[in-house]
C-alpha angles and dihedrals in degrees: 000000000000122000117256114256117252119254113249092253094046105075125157114268111259126222089243094059090046087052091052090050091050091052093048099043100028093092091054091067094039098066091107129053127203126207132178114260113262095196125059090236123030122231117262110272095031113142106228138184119199138172119230120235118235089258090044089058091054094043093048097040093101092054101034106024132253125311099017112171103169139020133195130193150116117290109240108171146327133217093191098262098043136046123207114212130186095223122227101164142012124195115207128190110255093002105065126213126350116192120221130198099232095285109172116246126175118218129192102241090234089063094065126072136170092026113190135186110236116205135177110248102217094193093053091045091053090049091050091048090050092050091049092048092049093048091049091051092047090048092048093049090048091056094043099253093144098052096117095143121063118250091255089080102247139036120247118239127196124214128201 
């Protein structure tokens, strides 16, 4: 069998258009920055992302589900051997991300590796907001959303 020919409007995506999309939407995924922790224990309220070790995946399977590879949450407290996180997201192998509503979960410290501090980058967020606003205005103008005045140039007013 031979493959069906593509319709004239259905052409393969070029690298150039992918590059343009990356430039336009890159700032949207860059609103947060992640840095390795500099202290052995983060301060309470620190937003962290951590990978689970292989043994950590097995140990935490009853609380988090099977195949967890990464967790995200707000650091609540530590007793030295365990960290309590207020969970916001769990990444599972073959499933993807599951979002949590800050439920507390205690982890043995040995279950977590590659712990990073995740912070909102305000400058990048404002840039992303500006790009979204500009795109919305351009799209609205393209579809005639700002045509308040008739094409004649001015509105007629009547007086009594």
